[in-house]
N, C-alpha and C positions, 0 to 999 in steps of 0.2 A: 860643772854640775854633773851629777850622774843622770843617766837616762830616766831612772825611776823618779828623780827629783823634777826632771823636766816635764814628765807626764803628769805628776801630781800638780805641778805648777800651771800646766796648760788647762787642766780640768778646773782648778780652783779659779784661774783667771777668767775662764769661760763663765763660771758662776758669778764672778765679781762683775762681769760685763752685763750678763742677763739680768741680774737683779735691778739695776737702775734702769736699763733700757726697756725691759718688758714689764716690770712690776713697780716701777717708780710711782705711778699713780695709785695703783691698788694698795701697795705697802707703805705709801708715803704718809707722812704726818707733817703738817705745815702750821707753824705758829709764827707769822711773819715777825722778823725777817728770818727766822729759823725754819729749816726744813730737815726732815730725816726720813730715810727709807729703812724700815725695820728689816733686819737681817743683812743689811748691806756690808757690815763689818765682819760677818761670820767667815766668808772665804779668806779674808786677810788674817783674821785671827788663827784660823786652822793652819794657814800656810806658815805661821810662826813656828809650828811644831816640826815642820820639815827641814828648813834651813833658812838662814838669813837671805840667801839669794832668791829662794822661792818666795819668801815674804815680800821682798822688794818687787819681784815680778808681778805678783798678784796685786799688790797695793798700787803699782803703776797702772795696771789694767783697770782697776777699780776707778782710779782718778780719770783715766781716759773716758770710761763709760759715763761717769757723771758730767764731765766736761761736754760730751757730745749731747747728752740728754737735757741737762739743766743749765749749761752756760758756765761762764768764767768764774763766778763767785763760788758756786757749788763745786766746780772742778778744782778750784784752789784749795777749798776746804778738804776735799777728797784727797788732794796730793799730800796732805798732812798725815795720811794713813801710812805713808812711807816711813815717816819718823818713828811712829809708835810701833809699827810692824817690825822694823829693824831692831829697836830696843828690846822688844819682847822676844824676838827670835834669838838674839844674843843671850838674853837671860835664860832662856830654855836650854840653849847650847851649853851654858856654864852650870846647869843642874837645877835651876829653879823650876818650880812646878808650873804648869800651864796656868793654874788658878792665880798663883802669885804674880805671874807676869802680866796677866790681864788686869789685876788690881793695880800693879805698879805703873802700867801704861795709861791708866785712866786719866790721871792729871796731865800727863804729857799731851795726850790726845785732845783733851778739852782745851787746855791753854793754847796749844798750836792752832787749833781751829779758830778760837777766839781772836788770836793775834793776826792771822792771815786775812781776815775780813776788814781790818782797819784801813788798809789802802783803798778799799772799795767804798769808803765814805761812811762806814758804820761808826757810831759813837762808841766811846769806851764802855758806856753802860750797856748798850745793846750787844756789843761784842762780848763783853764779860758775862753779863747776866743771861741774856737770851741764848746766844750761841755757845758760850762756855758751859753753862749749866745744862743746856739742852743736849749738848754733845756728851757731857758726863752721863746723863740719864740714858741716852741712846747707847753709849758704850756699855753701860751696865746691862741693859736688856739684851744686846747682842752677845755679851759675854756669857750670860745665862744660857742662851741658845747654843753658842759654841761649846760650852762646857757640857751641855746635855748631849750634843752630837758626838762629842769626843768620848763621853762615858758610854754612850750606846755602841759606838764602834768598838771600844775596848770589851764590851760585854759580848758582842756578837762574834768576835774573832777569838776562838778558843786558844788559850795559851799566850795571850798577848800581854805579858807582864810589862812590857815597856810602856803600854798605854796607862796602866794603873800607877806606874812610877811617875809618869809626867803629869798625871792629874793632881 
C-alpha cells in the first residue's frame, strides 16, 4: 500500500471505530432482533474508492468496533462488511461507478448479514426478513450519505475530475 492509502485508511478506520463506540446509542436504531447504527457503513463505503486493501482495513476496523461495543452477534454481522467492501472496491477498480458498486453490493451485504446470524439461533424468518431487509434499508440510507459526501468532496476540490468520473 502507498503511504497516502495507509493515511486515508487510518482516518477512515478511526471513523469506523468512533461511530459505533461513541455514537452507537445516539445513532442507533433497534428493532429486535435487528439493530443498526446510522452512518456506520459510510467509512467502509468511502474506503472502497481508495483501494481494496483500504476497504479491507476499514471494514475490519468497523467489525472490531462493533464487536467491542455490541458483542458477538453484531460483531459477526459487521465482519460481513469485509465481503461487500472488497467486492465494491474491486468493481470501482475495474471502472464501475461508485453508485453502481453501492447498488450491486446491497444484496451481498443484506444476504451475508442475514446468513451470519443463523448460527446464533436466529430463525430463517427473523434472519431473512428482519436482519436481511433491515440491512438492505440501512445500506441504502448509508449509501445516500456516502454518495452525498463523495459528491461534496468532488465539488469542494477544484479540478477533481476523477471524483465526478467515479460518481
